[in-house]
C-alpha positions in Angstrom: 6.2 -3.0 32.0 4.2 -6.3 31.9 6.2 -9.4 32.7 5.0 -11.2 29.5 4.6 -9.6 26.1 1.6 -10.3 24.0 1.5 -8.9 20.5 -1.5 -8.3 18.2 -0.8 -8.5 14.5 -3.2 -6.9 12.1 -3.4 -8.4 8.7 -2.5 -11.7 10.3 -3.8 -13.9 7.5 -1.4 -12.4 4.9 2.0 -13.6 4.1 3.9 -11.3 6.4 1.2 -11.7 9.0 1.8 -15.4 9.1 5.6 -15.1 9.3 5.4 -12.4 12.0 3.2 -14.7 14.1 5.7 -17.5 13.6 8.6 -15.2 14.8 6.6 -14.1 17.8 5.9 -17.8 18.7 9.7 -18.4 18.4 10.2 -15.6 20.9 7.9 -17.4 23.4 4.7 -15.4 22.9 1.2 -16.6 22.4 0.2 -13.8 19.9 -3.1 -12.6 18.6 -3.9 -12.4 14.9 -6.4 -9.7 13.9 -7.9 -9.9 10.4 -11.2 -9.3 8.6 -10.8 -12.3 6.3 -11.4 -16.0 6.8 -8.9 -17.6 4.5 -6.3 -19.2 6.9 -4.4 -21.0 4.1 -1.2 -19.0 4.6 -1.2 -19.7 8.3 -1.6 -23.4 7.6 1.2 -23.2 5.1 3.6 -21.4 7.5 2.6 -22.7 11.0 2.4 -26.3 12.1 -0.5 -27.6 14.1 1.0 -26.9 17.5 2.0 -23.4 16.5 -1.5 -22.6 15.2 -2.9 -23.8 18.5 -0.9 -21.1 20.3 -2.3 -18.3 18.1 -5.6 -16.6 18.9 -7.4 -15.4 15.8 -9.8 -12.5 16.2 -12.0 -11.5 13.3 -12.0 -7.7 13.1 -11.9 -4.6 10.9 -8.8 -2.5 11.2 -10.9 0.6 10.4 -13.3 0.0 13.4 -11.7 1.5 16.4 -14.2 0.0 18.9 -13.6 -3.5 17.5 -9.8 -3.1 17.6 -9.8 -1.6 21.1 -11.9 -4.4 22.4 -9.4 -6.9 21.0 -6.5 -5.0 22.5 -8.2 -5.0 25.9 -9.7 -8.5 26.1 -6.4 -10.1 25.2 -4.1 -7.9 27.3 -2.1 -6.8 24.3 1.3 -5.1 25.1 2.6 -4.6 21.5 1.1 -4.1 18.1 2.4 -5.0 14.6 0.2 -3.3 12.0 0.4 -5.0 8.6 -3.2 -4.8 7.4 -3.4 -3.2 4.0 -4.7 -3.6 0.5 -2.0 -4.3 -2.1 -1.1 -2.3 -5.2 -3.6 -3.8 -7.7 -6.5 -3.5 -5.2 -5.6 0.2 -4.5 -5.5 0.9 -8.2 -8.9 -0.8 -8.7 -10.7 0.9 -5.8 -8.7 4.0 -4.6 -11.3 5.1 -2.1 -11.4 1.7 -0.4 -7.6 1.5 -0.6 -7.3 4.9 1.2 -9.9 3.9 3.8 -8.1 0.7 4.7 -4.5 1.7 4.3 -4.6 5.3 5.5 -7.6 5.6 7.7 -7.0 2.1 9.1 -3.5 3.2 10.2 -4.8 6.2 11.9 -7.3 4.0 13.8 -4.4 1.8 14.9 -2.3 4.7 16.2 -5.3 6.1 18.0 -5.9 2.8 19.7 -2.3 2.5 20.9 -2.4 6.2 22.0 -5.4 5.4 24.2 -3.5 2.5 25.9 0.0 3.9 26.2 0.3 2.8 29.8 0.1 -0.8 28.6 1.3 -0.6 24.9 4.5 1.3 24.8 4.9 1.3 21.0 4.1 -0.4 17.7 5.7 -1.5 14.4 4.0 -1.0 11.1 4.6 -1.8 7.4 5.6 0.9 5.1 6.9 0.0 1.6 9.6 0.6 -1.0 6.7 2.0 -3.0 7.3 5.4 -1.3 10.1 5.7 -3.7 10.0 6.1 -7.5 12.3 5.0 -10.3 14.0 8.4 -10.5 15.2 8.2 -6.8 18.9 7.5 -6.6 20.0 3.9 -5.9 20.6 2.8 -3.2 17.6 4.8 -2.1 18.1 6.9 1.0 16.6 5.8 4.3 15.2 9.3 4.7 12.5 8.1 2.4 10.8 9.0 -0.9 8.8 12.0 -1.8 7.0 11.3 -5.0 5.5 7.8 -5.2 4.1 6.7 -8.6 1.3 4.4 -7.2 -1.6 5.1 -5.0 -0.4 2.3 -2.7 2.9 4.2 -2.3 1.1 7.5 -1.7 -0.9 5.8 1.1 2.2 4.3 2.6 4.0 7.7 2.5 1.0 9.2 4.3 1.3 6.6 7.0 4.9 7.5 7.6 3.7 11.1 8.2 1.0 9.9 10.5 3.5 8.0 12.6 5.7 11.1 12.8 2.9 13.4 13.9 1.6 10.8 16.5 5.1 10.8 18.0 5.5 14.6 17.9 2.0 15.4 19.2 1.0 12.3 21.2 4.3 10.6 22.3 3.3 7.4 20.4 6.6 5.7 19.4 6.8 3.5 16.3 9.1 1.7 13.9 8.0 1.5 10.3 9.7 -1.0 8.0 9.9 -0.7 4.2 10.2 -4.2 2.6 11.0 -4.5 -1.1 10.2 -7.7 -3.0 9.1 -10.1 -0.2 9.3 -13.7 -1.3 8.6 -17.0 0.3 5.8 -19.4 1.2 2.5 -17.5 1.5 3.4 -14.7 -0.9 0.7 -14.9 -3.5 -0.7 -11.4 -3.8 0.5 -8.0 -4.9 2.6 -6.4 -7.6 5.8 -8.3 -6.7 4.4 -11.7 -5.9 5.5 -13.1 -9.2 8.8 -14.7 -8.1 7.1 -16.5 -5.2 4.4 -17.8 -7.6 7.2 -18.9 -9.9 8.8 -20.9 -7.1 5.4 -22.6 -6.4 5.1 -23.4 -10.0 8.6 -24.9 -10.2 7.7 -27.0 -7.2 4.7 -28.3 -9.1 6.7 -28.8 -12.3 4.8 -26.1 -14.1 5.9 -23.2 -16.3 5.4 -19.6 -15.1 6.1 -16.1 -16.5 6.9 -13.3 -14.0 5.3 -10.0 -15.0 8.4 -7.8 -14.5 12.2 -8.0 -14.8 15.2 -5.8 -14.1 16.9 -5.4 -10.8 15.3 -5.2 -7.3 16.0 -6.1 -3.7 14.7 -9.5 -2.5 13.6 -10.0 1.1 13.0 -13.5 2.5 9.6 -13.5 4.2 10.7 -15.3 7.4 13.5 -12.7 7.9 11.0 -9.8 7.4 8.5 -11.4 9.9 11.3 -11.7 12.4 12.1 -8.0 11.9 8.5 -6.9 12.5 8.4 -9.0 15.7 11.6 -7.4 17.0 10.6 -3.9 15.9 7.4 -4.1 17.9 9.4 -4.8 21.1 12.0 -2.1 20.2 9.6 0.7 19.5 9.9 2.8 22.7 11.2 6.2 21.5 10.7 8.2 18.4 9.1 7.7 15.0 11.6 5.7 12.9 11.3 4.4 9.4 13.9 2.0 8.0 14.4 0.0 4.8 14.6 -3.7 5.2 18.2 -4.8 4.4 17.5 -7.4 1.7 19.7 -8.7 -1.2 19.9 -6.7 -4.5 19.5 -9.1 -7.4 18.5 -9.2 -11.0 15.6 -11.3 -12.3 18.1 -13.5 -14.1 19.6 -14.2 -10.6 16.2 -15.1 -9.3 15.4 -17.5 -12.1 18.8 -19.0 -11.9 18.2 -19.7 -8.2 14.9 -21.3 -9.0 16.5 -23.5 -11.6 19.3 -24.5 -9.2 16.7 -25.6 -6.6 14.4 -27.3 -9.2 16.5 -28.4 -12.1 13.5 -29.8 -14.0 12.2 -26.2 -14.2 15.1 -25.1 -16.4 13.8 -23.0 -19.3 10.2 -23.0 -18.0 10.4 -19.9 -15.7 10.5 -16.7 -17.8 10.0 -13.0 -17.2 8.8 -9.9 -19.0 11.3 -7.1 -19.5 10.7 -3.9 -17.6 12.0 -2.5 -14.3 9.8 -2.0 -11.3 9.0 1.7 -10.7 11.4 1.8 -7.7 15.2 2.1 -7.3 17.0 -1.2 -7.8 18.5 -1.1 -4.3 17.9 0.6 -0.9 20.1 1.8 1.9 19.5 -0.5 4.8 21.6 0.2 7.9 19.1 1.7 10.3 16.9 -1.2 11.1 19.5 -3.4 12.7 20.6 -0.3 14.7 17.1 -0.1 16.1 16.2 -3.8 16.6 19.5 -5.6 16.8 21.0 -8.3 14.4 18.6 -9.7 11.8 18.9 -12.9 9.8 20.2 -12.3 6.3 19.2 -15.3 4.2 21.0 -15.4 0.8 18.7 -15.5 -2.2 19.8 -18.9 -3.3 19.2 -20.3 0.2 15.8 -18.6 0.5 14.6 -19.8 -2.9 15.7 -23.4 -2.2 14.0 -23.2 1.2 10.8 -21.8 -0.4 10.6 -24.5 -3.1 11.3 -27.3 -0.5 8.6 -25.8 1.8 6.0 -25.9 -1.1 6.9 -29.5 -1.8 6.5 -30.5 1.8 3.2 -28.8 2.0 2.0 -30.7 -1.0 2.3 -28.1 -3.7 4.1 -30.6 -5.9 5.2 -34.3 -5.7 8.8 -34.8 -4.5 9.6 -36.4 -7.9 10.0 -33.0 -9.4 13.2 -32.5 -7.5 
């Protein structure tokens, strides 16, 4: 085993990519971010200047095995966190591209790790609560879903199967994590980004309507990033998939937390009725068994921290507090 870990994070320019890089930096690493995009606004929102200087960014396509392999070798990578994926709306708009990136891209990542098992003993990857559907019991079992109702969920379920086969046939260990509603600075895309966009609006003193309601489970982005960083280090045996242990809450709870953190926003943050097409809550005991204790930021604390973060970053003048 190498003396120093160095983790490559695919999808590094996304919200969870940024927070995973931050967690890896806190663990003493100098990680590598791998992404096809060029917009580093989320990294600039999440990482300070000194932290960004410790991150190496590599432009690369997760579906290109030669490019990915070159990045793994040139930077002496010892662990991988695979987050690169197209979100629900993009998969719906272009199913073929969604499958190419989300499913084929995941196979490419597993193949790349398989070819370097002597140096990279395992990987962590992002699955999703979207593998479940609204008819699954709540809390949803960690054994997983079987009948997703979105293409994104179908692709994520396929990736869980890919991980299982790569362990069974090729001895490639992995830990998949199923987040639910991830919220926090940098969360600005996807079906469940509405609460975070509402927090940014509240920080600016603007109104916002969230496009869904009902009950769901809320996962603070810094906590989820920490979980992926730890999971990459813990993935040394088996093909495990675990739900992230977030906080079950109603949309009324979320809006109340926003109003408590930004009293001037009272009455300006609204939501549409309608439950997300997933169970309201998830079983969530396995992940900490695999990776050790995780931070469990309460919703009210996470919302306040998010709004304060937006204000410090210039999303809104401090006079809105």
